[in-house]
Chimera marker file (.cmm) of the C-alpha trace (Angstrom):
<marker_set name="trace">
<marker id="1" x="-0.091" y="-0.108" z="0.536" r="1" g="1" b="0" radius="0.5"/>
<marker id="2" x="0.953" y="3.075" z="-0.786" r="1" g="1" b="0" radius="0.5"/>
<marker id="3" x="2.711" y="6.073" z="1.971" r="1" g="1" b="0" radius="0.5"/>
<marker id="4" x="-0.683" y="8.859" z="1.088" r="1" g="1" b="0" radius="0.5"/>
<marker id="5" x="-2.946" y="5.240" z="1.447" r="1" g="1" b="0" radius="0.5"/>
<marker id="6" x="-0.975" y="4.703" z="4.573" r="1" g="1" b="0" radius="0.5"/>
<marker id="7" x="-1.052" y="8.016" z="5.843" r="1" g="1" b="0" radius="0.5"/>
<marker id="8" x="-4.884" y="8.728" z="5.097" r="1" g="1" b="0" radius="0.5"/>
<marker id="9" x="-6.187" y="6.390" z="7.180" r="1" g="1" b="0" radius="0.5"/>
<marker id="10" x="-4.437" y="7.402" z="10.221" r="1" g="1" b="0" radius="0.5"/>
<marker id="11" x="-6.156" y="11.128" z="8.901" r="1" g="1" b="0" radius="0.5"/>
<marker id="12" x="-9.501" y="9.145" z="9.185" r="1" g="1" b="0" radius="0.5"/>
<marker id="13" x="-8.681" y="6.817" z="12.419" r="1" g="1" b="0" radius="0.5"/>
<marker id="14" x="-8.655" y="10.517" z="13.801" r="1" g="1" b="0" radius="0.5"/>
<marker id="15" x="-11.526" y="10.698" z="13.058" r="1" g="1" b="0" radius="0.5"/>
<marker id="16" x="-13.533" y="7.955" z="14.656" r="1" g="1" b="0" radius="0.5"/>
<marker id="17" x="-14.876" y="9.358" z="17.805" r="1" g="1" b="0" radius="0.5"/>
<marker id="18" x="-14.040" y="6.395" z="20.271" r="1" g="1" b="0" radius="0.5"/>
<marker id="19" x="-16.316" y="2.953" z="21.788" r="1" g="1" b="0" radius="0.5"/>
<marker id="20" x="-18.283" y="6.004" z="23.914" r="1" g="1" b="0" radius="0.5"/>
<marker id="21" x="-19.850" y="8.269" z="20.574" r="1" g="1" b="0" radius="0.5"/>
<marker id="22" x="-18.991" y="5.568" z="18.046" r="1" g="1" b="0" radius="0.5"/>
<marker id="23" x="-18.972" y="6.947" z="14.570" r="1" g="1" b="0" radius="0.5"/>
<marker id="24" x="-18.208" y="4.664" z="12.725" r="1" g="1" b="0" radius="0.5"/>
<marker id="25" x="-19.992" y="4.550" z="8.915" r="1" g="1" b="0" radius="0.5"/>
<marker id="26" x="-20.621" y="8.351" z="8.989" r="1" g="1" b="0" radius="0.5"/>
<marker id="27" x="-16.846" y="9.061" z="8.498" r="1" g="1" b="0" radius="0.5"/>
<marker id="28" x="-16.280" y="12.205" z="6.855" r="1" g="1" b="0" radius="0.5"/>
<marker id="29" x="-13.188" y="13.365" z="5.374" r="1" g="1" b="0" radius="0.5"/>
<marker id="30" x="-13.224" y="14.991" z="1.354" r="1" g="1" b="0" radius="0.5"/>
<marker id="31" x="-11.036" y="14.764" z="-0.792" r="1" g="1" b="0" radius="0.5"/>
<marker id="32" x="-9.863" y="18.236" z="-0.565" r="1" g="1" b="0" radius="0.5"/>
<marker id="33" x="-9.720" y="17.522" z="2.794" r="1" g="1" b="0" radius="0.5"/>
<marker id="34" x="-7.151" y="15.292" z="3.374" r="1" g="1" b="0" radius="0.5"/>
<marker id="35" x="-5.109" y="16.383" z="-0.022" r="1" g="1" b="0" radius="0.5"/>
<marker id="36" x="-4.508" y="19.212" z="2.548" r="1" g="1" b="0" radius="0.5"/>
<marker id="37" x="-3.872" y="18.191" z="5.336" r="1" g="1" b="0" radius="0.5"/>
<marker id="38" x="-1.659" y="15.303" z="3.859" r="1" g="1" b="0" radius="0.5"/>
<marker id="39" x="0.436" y="17.971" z="1.420" r="1" g="1" b="0" radius="0.5"/>
<marker id="40" x="-0.598" y="15.469" z="-1.439" r="1" g="1" b="0" radius="0.5"/>
<marker id="41" x="-2.890" y="16.476" z="-4.750" r="1" g="1" b="0" radius="0.5"/>
<marker id="42" x="-6.690" y="16.232" z="-4.994" r="1" g="1" b="0" radius="0.5"/>
<marker id="43" x="-5.889" y="13.671" z="-7.209" r="1" g="1" b="0" radius="0.5"/>
<marker id="44" x="-2.997" y="11.959" z="-4.917" r="1" g="1" b="0" radius="0.5"/>
<marker id="45" x="-5.543" y="11.577" z="-2.395" r="1" g="1" b="0" radius="0.5"/>
<marker id="46" x="-8.355" y="10.276" z="-4.107" r="1" g="1" b="0" radius="0.5"/>
<marker id="47" x="-6.363" y="7.623" z="-5.662" r="1" g="1" b="0" radius="0.5"/>
<marker id="48" x="-5.940" y="7.057" z="-2.224" r="1" g="1" b="0" radius="0.5"/>
<marker id="49" x="-9.378" y="6.899" z="-0.843" r="1" g="1" b="0" radius="0.5"/>
<marker id="50" x="-9.662" y="4.369" z="-3.878" r="1" g="1" b="0" radius="0.5"/>
<marker id="51" x="-7.000" y="1.647" z="-3.315" r="1" g="1" b="0" radius="0.5"/>
<marker id="52" x="-7.567" y="1.661" z="0.700" r="1" g="1" b="0" radius="0.5"/>
<marker id="53" x="-11.380" y="1.161" z="-0.339" r="1" g="1" b="0" radius="0.5"/>
<marker id="54" x="-9.684" y="-2.197" z="-3.363" r="1" g="1" b="0" radius="0.5"/>
<marker id="55" x="-7.921" y="-3.037" z="0.001" r="1" g="1" b="0" radius="0.5"/>
<marker id="56" x="-11.325" y="-3.938" z="2.123" r="1" g="1" b="0" radius="0.5"/>
<marker id="57" x="-9.876" y="-0.899" z="5.259" r="1" g="1" b="0" radius="0.5"/>
<marker id="58" x="-12.576" y="1.660" z="3.909" r="1" g="1" b="0" radius="0.5"/>
<marker id="59" x="-16.294" y="1.226" z="3.247" r="1" g="1" b="0" radius="0.5"/>
<marker id="60" x="-18.079" y="3.506" z="1.707" r="1" g="1" b="0" radius="0.5"/>
<marker id="61" x="-21.649" y="4.505" z="3.569" r="1" g="1" b="0" radius="0.5"/>
<marker id="62" x="-22.644" y="6.935" z="2.117" r="1" g="1" b="0" radius="0.5"/>
<marker id="63" x="-21.769" y="8.579" z="-1.410" r="1" g="1" b="0" radius="0.5"/>
<marker id="64" x="-21.037" y="12.562" z="-1.423" r="1" g="1" b="0" radius="0.5"/>
<marker id="65" x="-23.310" y="14.097" z="-3.809" r="1" g="1" b="0" radius="0.5"/>
<marker id="66" x="-24.845" y="18.124" z="-3.822" r="1" g="1" b="0" radius="0.5"/>
<marker id="67" x="-27.895" y="19.137" z="-2.632" r="1" g="1" b="0" radius="0.5"/>
<marker id="68" x="-31.035" y="21.537" z="-4.314" r="1" g="1" b="0" radius="0.5"/>
<marker id="69" x="-29.776" y="24.480" z="-2.096" r="1" g="1" b="0" radius="0.5"/>
<marker id="70" x="-26.466" y="23.773" z="-3.205" r="1" g="1" b="0" radius="0.5"/>
<marker id="71" x="-24.623" y="22.605" z="0.079" r="1" g="1" b="0" radius="0.5"/>
<marker id="72" x="-22.394" y="19.998" z="-0.948" r="1" g="1" b="0" radius="0.5"/>
<marker id="73" x="-21.601" y="17.015" z="1.541" r="1" g="1" b="0" radius="0.5"/>
<marker id="74" x="-18.337" y="15.014" z="1.131" r="1" g="1" b="0" radius="0.5"/>
<marker id="75" x="-18.299" y="10.492" z="1.272" r="1" g="1" b="0" radius="0.5"/>
<marker id="76" x="-18.922" y="9.151" z="4.836" r="1" g="1" b="0" radius="0.5"/>
<marker id="77" x="-16.707" y="5.959" z="5.721" r="1" g="1" b="0" radius="0.5"/>
<marker id="78" x="-16.856" y="2.729" z="7.616" r="1" g="1" b="0" radius="0.5"/>
<marker id="79" x="-13.707" y="1.531" z="8.476" r="1" g="1" b="0" radius="0.5"/>
<marker id="80" x="-13.751" y="-2.488" z="8.291" r="1" g="1" b="0" radius="0.5"/>
<marker id="81" x="-11.513" y="-2.705" z="11.817" r="1" g="1" b="0" radius="0.5"/>
<marker id="82" x="-14.055" y="-1.071" z="13.659" r="1" g="1" b="0" radius="0.5"/>
<marker id="83" x="-17.260" y="-2.723" z="14.683" r="1" g="1" b="0" radius="0.5"/>
<marker id="84" x="-20.184" y="-0.114" z="13.718" r="1" g="1" b="0" radius="0.5"/>
<marker id="85" x="-23.220" y="1.596" z="16.584" r="1" g="1" b="0" radius="0.5"/>
<marker id="86" x="-25.237" y="-1.421" z="17.024" r="1" g="1" b="0" radius="0.5"/>
<marker id="87" x="-23.848" y="-3.635" z="16.090" r="1" g="1" b="0" radius="0.5"/>
<marker id="88" x="-23.698" y="-6.981" z="17.360" r="1" g="1" b="0" radius="0.5"/>
<marker id="89" x="-20.826" y="-8.237" z="16.249" r="1" g="1" b="0" radius="0.5"/>
<marker id="90" x="-17.806" y="-7.512" z="19.124" r="1" g="1" b="0" radius="0.5"/>
<marker id="91" x="-15.363" y="-6.761" z="15.745" r="1" g="1" b="0" radius="0.5"/>
<marker id="92" x="-15.463" y="-5.069" z="12.522" r="1" g="1" b="0" radius="0.5"/>
<marker id="93" x="-16.729" y="-6.224" z="9.391" r="1" g="1" b="0" radius="0.5"/>
<marker id="94" x="-12.735" y="-6.269" z="8.332" r="1" g="1" b="0" radius="0.5"/>
<marker id="95" x="-12.476" y="-7.121" z="5.188" r="1" g="1" b="0" radius="0.5"/>
<marker id="96" x="-8.975" y="-6.590" z="4.742" r="1" g="1" b="0" radius="0.5"/>
<marker id="97" x="-8.439" y="-10.604" z="5.849" r="1" g="1" b="0" radius="0.5"/>
<marker id="98" x="-10.251" y="-11.181" z="2.794" r="1" g="1" b="0" radius="0.5"/>
<marker id="99" x="-8.409" y="-9.062" z="0.319" r="1" g="1" b="0" radius="0.5"/>
<marker id="100" x="-6.540" y="-10.800" z="-2.067" r="1" g="1" b="0" radius="0.5"/>
<marker id="101" x="-3.804" y="-10.009" z="-5.285" r="1" g="1" b="0" radius="0.5"/>
<marker id="102" x="-5.094" y="-9.341" z="-7.253" r="1" g="1" b="0" radius="0.5"/>
<marker id="103" x="-8.919" y="-9.243" z="-5.845" r="1" g="1" b="0" radius="0.5"/>
<marker id="104" x="-10.069" y="-6.024" z="-4.128" r="1" g="1" b="0" radius="0.5"/>
<marker id="105" x="-12.961" y="-4.989" z="-3.510" r="1" g="1" b="0" radius="0.5"/>
<marker id="106" x="-15.116" y="-2.167" z="-5.526" r="1" g="1" b="0" radius="0.5"/>
<marker id="107" x="-14.451" y="1.365" z="-4.814" r="1" g="1" b="0" radius="0.5"/>
<marker id="108" x="-16.337" y="3.960" z="-5.246" r="1" g="1" b="0" radius="0.5"/>
<marker id="109" x="-14.405" y="6.960" z="-7.908" r="1" g="1" b="0" radius="0.5"/>
<marker id="110" x="-15.091" y="9.789" z="-5.880" r="1" g="1" b="0" radius="0.5"/>
<marker id="111" x="-16.468" y="12.277" z="-9.039" r="1" g="1" b="0" radius="0.5"/>
<marker id="112" x="-15.033" y="16.200" z="-9.695" r="1" g="1" b="0" radius="0.5"/>
<marker id="113" x="-18.475" y="18.780" z="-8.363" r="1" g="1" b="0" radius="0.5"/>
<marker id="114" x="-17.962" y="21.034" z="-10.908" r="1" g="1" b="0" radius="0.5"/>
<marker id="115" x="-17.280" y="19.241" z="-14.121" r="1" g="1" b="0" radius="0.5"/>
<marker id="116" x="-16.870" y="22.290" z="-15.747" r="1" g="1" b="0" radius="0.5"/>
<marker id="117" x="-13.991" y="23.513" z="-14.606" r="1" g="1" b="0" radius="0.5"/>
<marker id="118" x="-13.310" y="26.627" z="-12.453" r="1" g="1" b="0" radius="0.5"/>
<marker id="119" x="-15.447" y="29.612" z="-14.434" r="1" g="1" b="0" radius="0.5"/>
<marker id="120" x="-16.640" y="27.466" z="-16.955" r="1" g="1" b="0" radius="0.5"/>
<marker id="121" x="-13.081" y="27.410" z="-18.651" r="1" g="1" b="0" radius="0.5"/>
<marker id="122" x="-12.926" y="23.554" z="-20.106" r="1" g="1" b="0" radius="0.5"/>
<marker id="123" x="-15.306" y="21.523" z="-21.621" r="1" g="1" b="0" radius="0.5"/>
<marker id="124" x="-17.113" y="19.035" z="-18.586" r="1" g="1" b="0" radius="0.5"/>
<marker id="125" x="-16.939" y="15.099" z="-19.799" r="1" g="1" b="0" radius="0.5"/>
<marker id="126" x="-19.708" y="13.548" z="-21.158" r="1" g="1" b="0" radius="0.5"/>
<marker id="127" x="-17.701" y="10.174" z="-21.912" r="1" g="1" b="0" radius="0.5"/>
<marker id="128" x="-19.251" y="8.087" z="-18.944" r="1" g="1" b="0" radius="0.5"/>
<marker id="129" x="-23.081" y="10.002" z="-19.640" r="1" g="1" b="0" radius="0.5"/>
<marker id="130" x="-25.568" y="8.093" z="-22.029" r="1" g="1" b="0" radius="0.5"/>
<marker id="131" x="-27.564" y="11.359" z="-22.414" r="1" g="1" b="0" radius="0.5"/>
<marker id="132" x="-27.305" y="13.496" z="-25.665" r="1" g="1" b="0" radius="0.5"/>
<marker id="133" x="-25.522" y="16.657" z="-24.566" r="1" g="1" b="0" radius="0.5"/>
<marker id="134" x="-27.214" y="19.957" z="-26.263" r="1" g="1" b="0" radius="0.5"/>
<marker id="135" x="-24.901" y="22.577" z="-26.326" r="1" g="1" b="0" radius="0.5"/>
<marker id="136" x="-26.887" y="26.161" z="-25.778" r="1" g="1" b="0" radius="0.5"/>
<marker id="137" x="-25.521" y="29.269" z="-25.994" r="1" g="1" b="0" radius="0.5"/>
<marker id="138" x="-26.904" y="32.472" z="-25.501" r="1" g="1" b="0" radius="0.5"/>
<marker id="139" x="-25.490" y="36.157" z="-27.054" r="1" g="1" b="0" radius="0.5"/>
<marker id="140" x="-23.510" y="38.050" z="-24.146" r="1" g="1" b="0" radius="0.5"/>
<marker id="141" x="-24.301" y="41.336" z="-26.856" r="1" g="1" b="0" radius="0.5"/>
<marker id="142" x="-27.988" y="43.180" z="-26.827" r="1" g="1" b="0" radius="0.5"/>
<marker id="143" x="-29.381" y="43.480" z="-30.009" r="1" g="1" b="0" radius="0.5"/>
<marker id="144" x="-29.666" y="47.288" z="-30.732" r="1" g="1" b="0" radius="0.5"/>
<marker id="145" x="-32.314" y="48.901" z="-33.044" r="1" g="1" b="0" radius="0.5"/>
<marker id="146" x="-32.489" y="51.939" z="-34.982" r="1" g="1" b="0" radius="0.5"/>
<link id1="1" id2="2" r="1" g="1" b="0" radius="0.2"/>
<link id1="2" id2="3" r="1" g="1" b="0" radius="0.2"/>
<link id1="3" id2="4" r="1" g="1" b="0" radius="0.2"/>
<link id1="4" id2="5" r="1" g="1" b="0" radius="0.2"/>
<link id1="5" id2="6" r="1" g="1" b="0" radius="0.2"/>
<link id1="6" id2="7" r="1" g="1" b="0" radius="0.2"/>
<link id1="7" id2="8" r="1" g="1" b="0" radius="0.2"/>
<link id1="8" id2="9" r="1" g="1" b="0" radius="0.2"/>
<link id1="9" id2="10" r="1" g="1" b="0" radius="0.2"/>
<link id1="10" id2="11" r="1" g="1" b="0" radius="0.2"/>
<link id1="11" id2="12" r="1" g="1" b="0" radius="0.2"/>
<link id1="12" id2="13" r="1" g="1" b="0" radius="0.2"/>
<link id1="13" id2="14" r="1" g="1" b="0" radius="0.2"/>
<link id1="14" id2="15" r="1" g="1" b="0" radius="0.2"/>
<link id1="15" id2="16" r="1" g="1" b="0" radius="0.2"/>
<link id1="16" id2="17" r="1" g="1" b="0" radius="0.2"/>
<link id1="17" id2="18" r="1" g="1" b="0" radius="0.2"/>
<link id1="18" id2="19" r="1" g="1" b="0" radius="0.2"/>
<link id1="19" id2="20" r="1" g="1" b="0" radius="0.2"/>
<link id1="20" id2="21" r="1" g="1" b="0" radius="0.2"/>
<link id1="21" id2="22" r="1" g="1" b="0" radius="0.2"/>
<link id1="22" id2="23" r="1" g="1" b="0" radius="0.2"/>
<link id1="23" id2="24" r="1" g="1" b="0" radius="0.2"/>
<link id1="24" id2="25" r="1" g="1" b="0" radius="0.2"/>
<link id1="25" id2="26" r="1" g="1" b="0" radius="0.2"/>
<link id1="26" id2="27" r="1" g="1" b="0" radius="0.2"/>
<link id1="27" id2="28" r="1" g="1" b="0" radius="0.2"/>
<link id1="28" id2="29" r="1" g="1" b="0" radius="0.2"/>
<link id1="29" id2="30" r="1" g="1" b="0" radius="0.2"/>
<link id1="30" id2="31" r="1" g="1" b="0" radius="0.2"/>
<link id1="31" id2="32" r="1" g="1" b="0" radius="0.2"/>
<link id1="32" id2="33" r="1" g="1" b="0" radius="0.2"/>
<link id1="33" id2="34" r="1" g="1" b="0" radius="0.2"/>
<link id1="34" id2="35" r="1" g="1" b="0" radius="0.2"/>
<link id1="35" id2="36" r="1" g="1" b="0" radius="0.2"/>
<link id1="36" id2="37" r="1" g="1" b="0" radius="0.2"/>
<link id1="37" id2="38" r="1" g="1" b="0" radius="0.2"/>
<link id1="38" id2="39" r="1" g="1" b="0" radius="0.2"/>
<link id1="39" id2="40" r="1" g="1" b="0" radius="0.2"/>
<link id1="40" id2="41" r="1" g="1" b="0" radius="0.2"/>
<link id1="41" id2="42" r="1" g="1" b="0" radius="0.2"/>
<link id1="42" id2="43" r="1" g="1" b="0" radius="0.2"/>
<link id1="43" id2="44" r="1" g="1" b="0" radius="0.2"/>
<link id1="44" id2="45" r="1" g="1" b="0" radius="0.2"/>
<link id1="45" id2="46" r="1" g="1" b="0" radius="0.2"/>
<link id1="46" id2="47" r="1" g="1" b="0" radius="0.2"/>
<link id1="47" id2="48" r="1" g="1" b="0" radius="0.2"/>
<link id1="48" id2="49" r="1" g="1" b="0" radius="0.2"/>
<link id1="49" id2="50" r="1" g="1" b="0" radius="0.2"/>
<link id1="50" id2="51" r="1" g="1" b="0" radius="0.2"/>
<link id1="51" id2="52" r="1" g="1" b="0" radius="0.2"/>
<link id1="52" id2="53" r="1" g="1" b="0" radius="0.2"/>
<link id1="53" id2="54" r="1" g="1" b="0" radius="0.2"/>
<link id1="54" id2="55" r="1" g="1" b="0" radius="0.2"/>
<link id1="55" id2="56" r="1" g="1" b="0" radius="0.2"/>
<link id1="56" id2="57" r="1" g="1" b="0" radius="0.2"/>
<link id1="57" id2="58" r="1" g="1" b="0" radius="0.2"/>
<link id1="58" id2="59" r="1" g="1" b="0" radius="0.2"/>
<link id1="59" id2="60" r="1" g="1" b="0" radius="0.2"/>
<link id1="60" id2="61" r="1" g="1" b="0" radius="0.2"/>
<link id1="61" id2="62" r="1" g="1" b="0" radius="0.2"/>
<link id1="62" id2="63" r="1" g="1" b="0" radius="0.2"/>
<link id1="63" id2="64" r="1" g="1" b="0" radius="0.2"/>
<link id1="64" id2="65" r="1" g="1" b="0" radius="0.2"/>
<link id1="65" id2="66" r="1" g="1" b="0" radius="0.2"/>
<link id1="66" id2="67" r="1" g="1" b="0" radius="0.2"/>
<link id1="67" id2="68" r="1" g="1" b="0" radius="0.2"/>
<link id1="68" id2="69" r="1" g="1" b="0" radius="0.2"/>
<link id1="69" id2="70" r="1" g="1" b="0" radius="0.2"/>
<link id1="70" id2="71" r="1" g="1" b="0" radius="0.2"/>
<link id1="71" id2="72" r="1" g="1" b="0" radius="0.2"/>
<link id1="72" id2="73" r="1" g="1" b="0" radius="0.2"/>
<link id1="73" id2="74" r="1" g="1" b="0" radius="0.2"/>
<link id1="74" id2="75" r="1" g="1" b="0" radius="0.2"/>
<link id1="75" id2="76" r="1" g="1" b="0" radius="0.2"/>
<link id1="76" id2="77" r="1" g="1" b="0" radius="0.2"/>
<link id1="77" id2="78" r="1" g="1" b="0" radius="0.2"/>
<link id1="78" id2="79" r="1" g="1" b="0" radius="0.2"/>
<link id1="79" id2="80" r="1" g="1" b="0" radius="0.2"/>
<link id1="80" id2="81" r="1" g="1" b="0" radius="0.2"/>
<link id1="81" id2="82" r="1" g="1" b="0" radius="0.2"/>
<link id1="82" id2="83" r="1" g="1" b="0" radius="0.2"/>
<link id1="83" id2="84" r="1" g="1" b="0" radius="0.2"/>
<link id1="84" id2="85" r="1" g="1" b="0" radius="0.2"/>
<link id1="85" id2="86" r="1" g="1" b="0" radius="0.2"/>
<link id1="86" id2="87" r="1" g="1" b="0" radius="0.2"/>
<link id1="87" id2="88" r="1" g="1" b="0" radius="0.2"/>
<link id1="88" id2="89" r="1" g="1" b="0" radius="0.2"/>
<link id1="89" id2="90" r="1" g="1" b="0" radius="0.2"/>
<link id1="90" id2="91" r="1" g="1" b="0" radius="0.2"/>
<link id1="91" id2="92" r="1" g="1" b="0" radius="0.2"/>
<link id1="92" id2="93" r="1" g="1" b="0" radius="0.2"/>
<link id1="93" id2="94" r="1" g="1" b="0" radius="0.2"/>
<link id1="94" id2="95" r="1" g="1" b="0" radius="0.2"/>
<link id1="95" id2="96" r="1" g="1" b="0" radius="0.2"/>
<link id1="96" id2="97" r="1" g="1" b="0" radius="0.2"/>
<link id1="97" id2="98" r="1" g="1" b="0" radius="0.2"/>
<link id1="98" id2="99" r="1" g="1" b="0" radius="0.2"/>
<link id1="99" id2="100" r="1" g="1" b="0" radius="0.2"/>
<link id1="100" id2="101" r="1" g="1" b="0" radius="0.2"/>
<link id1="101" id2="102" r="1" g="1" b="0" radius="0.2"/>
<link id1="102" id2="103" r="1" g="1" b="0" radius="0.2"/>
<link id1="103" id2="104" r="1" g="1" b="0" radius="0.2"/>
<link id1="104" id2="105" r="1" g="1" b="0" radius="0.2"/>
<link id1="105" id2="106" r="1" g="1" b="0" radius="0.2"/>
<link id1="106" id2="107" r="1" g="1" b="0" radius="0.2"/>
<link id1="107" id2="108" r="1" g="1" b="0" radius="0.2"/>
<link id1="108" id2="109" r="1" g="1" b="0" radius="0.2"/>
<link id1="109" id2="110" r="1" g="1" b="0" radius="0.2"/>
<link id1="110" id2="111" r="1" g="1" b="0" radius="0.2"/>
<link id1="111" id2="112" r="1" g="1" b="0" radius="0.2"/>
<link id1="112" id2="113" r="1" g="1" b="0" radius="0.2"/>
<link id1="113" id2="114" r="1" g="1" b="0" radius="0.2"/>
<link id1="114" id2="115" r="1" g="1" b="0" radius="0.2"/>
<link id1="115" id2="116" r="1" g="1" b="0" radius="0.2"/>
<link id1="116" id2="117" r="1" g="1" b="0" radius="0.2"/>
<link id1="117" id2="118" r="1" g="1" b="0" radius="0.2"/>
<link id1="118" id2="119" r="1" g="1" b="0" radius="0.2"/>
<link id1="119" id2="120" r="1" g="1" b="0" radius="0.2"/>
<link id1="120" id2="121" r="1" g="1" b="0" radius="0.2"/>
<link id1="121" id2="122" r="1" g="1" b="0" radius="0.2"/>
<link id1="122" id2="123" r="1" g="1" b="0" radius="0.2"/>
<link id1="123" id2="124" r="1" g="1" b="0" radius="0.2"/>
<link id1="124" id2="125" r="1" g="1" b="0" radius="0.2"/>
<link id1="125" id2="126" r="1" g="1" b="0" radius="0.2"/>
<link id1="126" id2="127" r="1" g="1" b="0" radius="0.2"/>
<link id1="127" id2="128" r="1" g="1" b="0" radius="0.2"/>
<link id1="128" id2="129" r="1" g="1" b="0" radius="0.2"/>
<link id1="129" id2="130" r="1" g="1" b="0" radius="0.2"/>
<link id1="130" id2="131" r="1" g="1" b="0" radius="0.2"/>
<link id1="131" id2="132" r="1" g="1" b="0" radius="0.2"/>
<link id1="132" id2="133" r="1" g="1" b="0" radius="0.2"/>
<link id1="133" id2="134" r="1" g="1" b="0" radius="0.2"/>
<link id1="134" id2="135" r="1" g="1" b="0" radius="0.2"/>
<link id1="135" id2="136" r="1" g="1" b="0" radius="0.2"/>
<link id1="136" id2="137" r="1" g="1" b="0" radius="0.2"/>
<link id1="137" id2="138" r="1" g="1" b="0" radius="0.2"/>
<link id1="138" id2="139" r="1" g="1" b="0" radius="0.2"/>
<link id1="139" id2="140" r="1" g="1" b="0" radius="0.2"/>
<link id1="140" id2="141" r="1" g="1" b="0" radius="0.2"/>
<link id1="141" id2="142" r="1" g="1" b="0" radius="0.2"/>
<link id1="142" id2="143" r="1" g="1" b="0" radius="0.2"/>
<link id1="143" id2="144" r="1" g="1" b="0" radius="0.2"/>
<link id1="144" id2="145" r="1" g="1" b="0" radius="0.2"/>
<link id1="145" id2="146" r="1" g="1" b="0" radius="0.2"/>
</marker_set>
């Protein structure tokens, strides 16, 4: 496992509130926050999240979302070594013990909240969408009548 993924796991473990106020399954740390804390780029932080999921150390419980009002929420995770709240098991699921080389667990790909880029300077990536793309433009110039 890469050192970035190892350090990310430490930061995620610090987000856990302990056995008395067990928040496992709702541990929230965004890719941007992780990148800032680790001192790496957002792409490197996103790859570290994917690596932890693929190896079974991390499980996505809620995907990131952008609400109707514009309020964004980052993904929420379960640390598989820690017991979930209100669980009958004494230990966590420990999926990493079932991992074998070449048999990765499914990892959620982190998508950008703004696929158009800053100030709409780049075109969005539509290769993963099934819908038709319609390009509509409005004129910024007003028409004057003489």
